[in-house]
RODO-2510 file (C-alpha; in nm, 4 decimals, decimal comma):
residues 63
     n   res          X          Y          Z
     1     m    20,7644     8,2688    -6,5072
     2     v    20,4030     8,3428    -6,4192
     3     t    20,4256     8,6873    -6,5779
     4     y    20,5657     8,5259    -6,8925
     5     g    20,2737     8,2847    -6,8983
     6     f    20,0190     8,5630    -6,8740
     7     e    20,1854     8,8276    -7,0901
     8     e    20,3653     8,6277    -7,3594
     9     r    20,1653     8,3055    -7,3755
    10     r    19,8321     8,4768    -7,2966
    11     l    19,7252     8,2089    -7,0506
    12     g    19,4075     8,2642    -6,8534
    13     k    19,5279     8,0697    -6,5517
    14     v    19,8468     7,9244    -6,4076
    15     w    19,8315     7,6430    -6,1559
    16     a    20,0727     7,4364    -5,9495
    17     r    20,0627     7,1151    -5,7490
    18     v    20,2463     7,0648    -5,4206
    19     l    20,2834     6,7565    -5,2026
    20     a    20,0853     6,8166    -4,8858
    21     f    20,3871     6,7929    -4,6544
    22     n    20,5893     7,0525    -4,8496
    23     d    20,5198     7,3607    -4,6370
    24     a    20,8027     7,5663    -4,7903
    25     s    20,6641     7,5363    -5,1439
    26     t    20,3157     7,6132    -5,0162
    27     r    20,4415     7,9374    -4,8604
    28     v    20,6199     8,0358    -5,1827
    29     l    20,3035     7,9902    -5,3873
    30     e    20,0898     8,1815    -5,1391
    31     k    20,3386     8,4705    -5,1236
    32     a    20,3339     8,4813    -5,5046
    33     g    19,9567     8,5286    -5,5026
    34     f    19,8373     8,1753    -5,5706
    35     e    19,5239     8,0571    -5,3913
    36     h    19,4534     7,7094    -5,2588
    37     e    19,1992     7,5447    -5,4890
    38     g    19,1706     7,2004    -5,3393
    39     t    19,3223     6,8822    -5,2066
    40     l    19,3641     6,5668    -5,4111
    41     p    19,3701     6,2800    -5,1600
    42     d    19,6314     6,0055    -5,2049
    43     q    19,7285     6,1476    -5,5435
    44     a    20,1042     6,0907    -5,5226
    45     f    20,3528     5,8419    -5,3830
    46     a    20,6339     5,9891    -5,1702
    47     r    20,8414     5,8800    -4,8737
    48     g    20,7151     5,5257    -4,9161
    49     e    20,3456     5,6083    -4,8847
    50     r    20,0516     5,7684    -5,0589
    51     v    20,0254     6,1423    -4,9908
    52     d    19,7793     6,4193    -5,0693
    53     v    19,8517     6,6790    -5,3353
    54     e    19,7479     7,0406    -5,2876
    55     r    19,6487     7,2437    -5,5934
    56     y    19,7083     7,6193    -5,6151
    57     g    19,6147     7,8576    -5,8927
    58     v    19,6018     8,2191    -5,9994
    59     l    19,3967     8,3832    -6,2737
    60     a    19,5429     8,6342    -6,5177
    61     s    19,2799     8,8870    -6,4045
    62     e    19,4069     8,8566    -6,0453
    63     w    19,7774     8,8782    -6,1280
***
């Protein structure tokens, strides 16, 4: 999907958001080459409470 975004849609960057407690998704993004860009505190509501959201991104030039 990321390759499609860069090659067919000519995007300059692809980014993703992950709930802070979702370690499996974090590992998937990191293995795919995404880098952690920042933490958005209390940005989502999950499991009955406010949770942080982690943002990951990758540039076309780094893909």
